C-alpha positions as CSV (number, residue, x, y, z in Angstrom):
1,M,94.9,78.5,103.1
2,S,93.0,81.4,104.1
3,I,91.8,83.6,101.4
4,Q,89.6,86.8,101.8
5,L,88.4,89.3,99.5
6,Y,87.5,92.7,100.7
7,Y,84.6,94.0,98.1
8,A,82.1,96.8,97.8
9,P,78.9,96.5,95.4
10,V,79.8,97.9,91.9
11,T,83.3,98.4,92.2
12,C,86.3,97.0,90.5
13,A,86.6,94.3,93.3
14,M,84.0,92.7,91.1
15,A,86.9,91.4,88.7
16,P,88.8,89.3,91.6
17,Y,85.6,87.7,92.8
18,I,84.7,86.5,89.3
19,T,88.3,85.2,88.7
20,L,88.4,83.5,92.2
21,T,85.3,81.8,91.4
22,E,86.5,80.8,87.9
23,A,89.4,79.3,89.8
24,G,87.2,77.1,92.0
25,A,89.0,79.0,95.0
26,D,87.7,78.8,98.5
27,F,87.5,82.3,99.5
28,E,85.5,84.7,102.0
29,V,84.2,87.5,100.7
30,K,84.2,90.7,103.3
31,A,81.7,93.1,101.8
32,L,82.4,96.9,102.6
33,N,79.4,99.6,102.7
34,F,81.3,102.7,101.2
35,R,78.1,104.7,102.1
36,A,78.6,104.2,105.7
37,G,82.1,104.6,105.6
38,Q,83.5,101.2,106.2
39,N,86.2,101.6,104.0
40,R,87.5,104.4,106.4
41,T,87.4,102.7,109.8
42,E,90.4,102.3,111.9
43,E,90.3,98.4,111.3
44,Y,90.2,98.6,107.4
45,M,92.7,101.5,107.5
46,K,95.1,99.4,109.1
47,L,94.8,96.7,106.6
48,N,94.9,98.8,103.7
49,P,95.6,102.7,104.1
50,K,94.5,103.4,100.6
51,H,90.8,102.9,101.8
52,K,89.6,101.2,98.7
53,V,89.0,97.9,97.1
54,P,89.7,95.3,96.2
55,L,92.0,93.8,98.8
56,L,93.0,90.4,99.1
57,V,94.0,88.9,102.3
58,V,95.9,85.4,102.0
59,D,96.8,83.8,105.3
60,G,97.0,87.4,107.0
61,K,99.1,88.7,104.2
62,T,97.7,91.9,102.2
63,L,97.7,92.6,98.6
64,T,96.3,95.7,96.8
65,E,95.5,96.6,93.2
66,N,93.6,94.4,90.9
67,V,96.5,93.9,88.3
68,A,98.8,92.5,91.1
69,I,95.5,90.6,92.6
70,Q,94.6,88.8,89.3
71,V,98.3,87.9,88.6
72,W,98.5,86.2,92.0
73,I,95.4,84.5,91.7
74,A,96.3,83.1,88.1
75,R,99.7,81.9,89.6
76,R,98.2,80.3,92.6
77,F,95.6,78.2,90.4
78,P,97.5,77.7,87.1
79,E,94.7,75.1,86.0
80,A,92.2,77.9,85.6
81,K,94.4,79.0,82.9
82,L,93.4,82.7,84.0
83,L,96.4,83.9,82.0
84,P,97.8,82.7,78.7
85,S,100.5,80.0,78.7
86,D,102.2,81.7,75.8
87,P,105.1,84.3,77.7
88,W,104.1,86.7,75.2
89,D,100.8,86.7,75.4
90,E,100.9,86.4,79.0
91,V,102.3,89.7,79.5
92,K,99.7,91.3,76.9
93,A,97.2,89.9,79.1
94,I,98.9,92.0,82.1
95,S,99.2,95.0,79.5
96,I,95.3,94.7,79.1
97,M,94.5,94.5,82.8
98,S,97.0,97.6,83.1
99,W,95.1,99.5,80.6
100,C,91.8,98.6,82.5
101,A,93.2,99.9,85.6
102,S,95.0,103.0,84.5
103,G,93.4,104.0,81.1
104,I,89.9,103.2,81.7
105,H,88.9,103.1,85.2
106,P,90.1,106.8,85.7
107,Y,87.5,108.4,83.4
108,L,84.8,106.2,84.9
109,S,85.7,107.7,88.2
110,R,85.8,111.2,86.8
111,I,82.1,110.6,85.8
112,N,81.1,109.1,89.3
113,S,82.7,112.1,91.2
114,P,83.6,114.9,88.9
115,A,84.5,117.0,92.1
116,K,87.2,115.1,93.0
117,V,89.0,116.2,90.0
118,C,87.7,119.7,89.4
119,D,86.0,122.1,91.8
120,L,85.4,124.9,89.8
121,A,81.9,125.9,89.9
122,A,79.7,124.2,87.5
123,S,82.3,122.2,86.3
124,E,80.6,118.7,86.5
125,E,79.2,118.6,83.1
126,S,82.3,119.3,81.2
127,V,84.4,116.9,83.4
128,S,82.0,114.3,82.9
129,R,81.7,115.0,78.9
130,I,85.4,115.0,78.5
131,A,85.6,111.5,80.1
132,A,82.9,110.1,78.1
133,E,84.8,111.1,75.1
134,F,88.0,109.2,76.2
135,L,85.8,106.2,76.9
136,A,84.6,106.1,73.7
137,E,88.0,106.2,72.4
138,T,88.9,103.0,74.8
139,N,85.8,101.4,73.6
140,G,86.8,101.7,69.8
141,I,90.5,99.9,71.0
142,A,88.8,97.3,72.5
143,E,86.4,96.8,69.6
144,A,89.2,96.5,67.4
145,M,90.8,94.1,69.8
146,L,87.5,91.9,70.0
147,E,87.2,91.8,66.4
148,G,86.4,87.9,65.2
149,R,86.9,86.9,69.0
150,E,84.8,85.7,72.2
151,Y,87.5,86.8,74.2
152,F,90.6,88.6,74.3
153,F,92.4,85.5,73.8
154,D,91.5,82.0,72.8
155,H,89.6,81.6,76.0
156,F,88.5,83.5,79.3
157,T,91.2,85.0,80.9
158,A,91.5,87.5,83.7
159,P,91.5,90.5,81.3
160,D,87.8,89.7,80.3
161,A,86.7,90.0,83.9
162,H,88.4,93.3,84.2
163,F,87.1,94.6,81.2
164,F,83.5,93.2,81.8
165,W,83.7,95.5,85.3
166,C,84.6,98.5,82.8
167,V,81.9,98.1,80.4
168,R,79.1,97.5,83.0
169,R,80.4,100.7,85.1
170,G,80.2,102.6,81.8
171,T,76.7,101.2,81.4
172,Q,75.7,102.5,84.6
173,F,76.6,105.9,83.3
174,N,74.7,105.6,80.1
175,I,78.0,105.2,78.2
176,D,76.6,104.6,74.5
177,L,77.9,101.0,73.3
178,E,75.7,101.0,70.2
179,P,78.6,101.7,68.0
180,Y,80.6,98.7,69.2
181,P,79.0,95.6,68.5
182,N,82.1,93.3,69.4
183,V,82.1,95.2,73.1
184,R,78.6,94.7,73.4
185,A,78.7,90.7,72.4
186,H,81.4,90.5,74.8
187,F,79.6,92.0,77.8
188,A,76.4,90.0,76.9
189,R,78.7,86.6,76.6
190,M,80.4,87.2,79.9
191,Q,76.9,87.7,81.8
192,T,76.1,84.1,80.7
193,R,79.1,82.7,82.8
194,P,78.1,81.2,86.0
195,S,80.6,83.1,87.9
196,V,79.2,86.5,86.7
197,Q,76.1,85.1,87.4
198,K,77.0,84.4,90.9
199,L,78.9,87.6,91.4
200,L,75.6,89.8,90.2
201,A,73.4,87.9,92.5
202,F,75.7,88.3,95.5
203,E,76.0,92.0,94.5
204,K,72.3,92.3,94.4
205,E,72.0,90.6,97.8
206,T,74.7,92.7,99.5
207,Q,73.2,96.0,98.1
208,Q,69.8,94.8,99.6
209,S,71.2,94.2,103.1
210,F,72.9,97.3,103.1
211,A,70.0,99.1,102.4
212,A,67.8,97.3,105.2
């Protein structure tokens, strides 16, 4: 089986990189330099007209969107237990990943590129401020979900990887985590996992190669 993950530094493609690594999958990473427009080349647009990452290519077949990719990885590598075995907990895990994708990620995107959602003059500050307020709410929700727990379920699962990316991206925008000790503990715990350490080393190496 041939597995390729199209990835870009700091993006949510970090999540499937982590889970593929956790699963012990043999996969190739195709790093794209967004600043150089590599996600909008004719070659890449043929693979993914959405011009985003992650993109998973399995034996020539393409799959987009983080939640779908994570579900495929979990089902292809069941021994890694990337989703809970209990059916109800499994759909709850998918719900958490969907929340990360649709309820957290968009606010991070607004802070990163305010002009994409509002082109009024001098609107950037208010767009970012309102997005940060919503992120405070989502961190509060996650804080309650993680109360008394190391992970969202009784062991590491794919939602932990996705939420890790959300929190890390938030820290890059100076989102205050001080009021959320459970979120901070989860973030710190994730950084001790070998899969995450491998990812962060790869990200640094990739950024250096793009800058060269």
